[in-house]
N, C-alpha and C positions, 0 to 999 in steps of 0.2 A: 299377761306375762309366759305364759304357757305355751301362746300360739307364736309369739317371736322366737321362742328358743326353739320350737321344732322348723319355721321358716329358715331361723339361722343354719341349723343342722344341716338341713336341707341343700342350702345356699352353696355349705361350705363341703358337701359332699356332690354336688352338681347335679342334685337331684330336684326338678321341678316341681312344685307346690302349687295344687291347683286352691286359692283363697274368695273367699266370698268378697262382694264389691266393698264393703266397706272396711273388713279386714286387710284387703288392696291397700283401699285408701291409707287406713291407717298406718299400714307399712312404709309406704312411699314417704307421707307425712313426716314419719318418725326418722326415715332413711335421709331425707332431704334436708330436715332439722339438722341431722349430725352432718351430712356436706358442708352446710354453710357453717356449724360452728368449726369443723375443719379448716375452712375459708380463711374463717375468723383470726383462725391461730398461726395462719399461712403455711398450712400444710395444705399446699396446694396438689399434690401428688394424689393423696389418702382422700381428700374432698373429691377427686375427681374420678378417683374408681368409685366410691357411691352414689355417685350421679350417673356413671356409666351403668349402673343394677337399675335406677330407676328408669331411664329413658326409654329402653324399651315395652317398658309397663306403659309409660305415660304417654306414647304416642299411637298407643291403642284407642279406637272411637270413642271408648264411654269417659274418656279423660276431655277437660276444658283447654280449650286455644290457651288459657290463662297458665292453666299448668304447665302446657308444653313451653310457653314463652319463660315462663318462670326457670325452668330450668334448662332451657338454650340461655339465656343470658347469664346465669350463674357457670353454664359451660364456658360461653365465651368470655366472658372476665377471666377464668381459671387459666384457660388456653394464652391468653392474654399475658396474665404474671410467668407462665412459663414458657414464655416467647416462642408458641408456636401461633404466628401472626393468620397463617391462612387458616386454620382450626377454627380462631376465634375470631374471625369474618365471617364463614360459613355458619357458624351460631348464630352471632348477631345479625347475618342477614336473614335467617329463621324466623328469628325474633321480630325484626322488622317487618315480615310476610303477615305475621299474626295481627301486629300492633295495625297495622294498614288494614287488615280485613276488618277490625275491631272500630277502626274509625275516630279511637281517641288520640286527639290529637299530642297530647302531654305525652304516652306513650311512644307514639310515631318520631315526635320530637326527641325523645330521649334516647333510641333507639339509634336514630340519626345522629344523634354526637356519640353514643357509643363507637359506631361504627366508626366517626372521624377522630377518636381518640384512640381508637386501634392502628389506624392510618398515619398520626402522628407519632405513633411509638414504633411503626415499623419504617420509620424517616421515607415517607410517603406524603410530606404535606401537604401537596396539589391535592391529591384525592381527599385530604384529610378537609381542604377546604371547600369541596364542592358539597360534602355531606353537612359542614357546620353551615352553608348557604342556605340547604334545604330545609335545616332543621331550624333557621334562625326565620324560615318564611312563618312557620307554624305559631312561633312567637310573639314576630309581629304581630300577627293577624290577631293572636289571643289580646296581646297589649293593646291594638289600635281599638278592638271593639268592646273591651272593657273600660278604658280609660279617656281614650281618641275624643271623645266628645267633651270630657270637662273643661272647662276656659284654664285650669292651672296647670294642663298637662302641657309641658313644654318637649317632650320626646324622653330619649334615653340614651346611653354610650354601648357603641359594638362592642363586645370585650371579648377578642380573638388573638390567641399571640401568634407573631410570625415573624419572621426573619428578613433579611434583605437578599436572600437566597430563595426566597418562597416564590415560584413562578407563579401568576395569575393572580396574586393576590390583589393589586391594585384593581382588576375586573371585579375579582369579588367585594371588595368592600366596596367598591361603587352600585354594584345589582344588592348589597345588603342598603345603602343608606337610600337608594329610588324606592326598596320597599318602604323605608321607615318616611 
């Protein structure tokens, strides 16, 4: 507890404090948990303030890509909630780069869906559809690999919201159908 008070006072006074790696990791974890709590309570501004304190630390080499992706993902959602679509996209794309490097298909698909949701919220449904299409490729591949050989498997529904005004939706659904 004593270390955290010294860190807090130093941060408030604008002084840098050299921390050991375990202490720094505990500080990051603690601040991230606090930021996540503020997010859960819809205090997006305070959550973002805390996250901005963490970002320079987790971007250092000794932190994992998973640490960075977790922070970028929350920053993306926070910016979306605060209406800053450009910043939301920037952070979501940083998360996607890390997810692609890891090769974990579920994470890649999740990041693609996040980007699609941001474009949907920014009233850019055509861009949203292209990301949804790519995300669905991963889902389709996973479902087909896992269940495609079973006789009882007959397919699944494609659930995507569109309107008559959404340009490119017919081609997108056709492409998704071809994947299935």
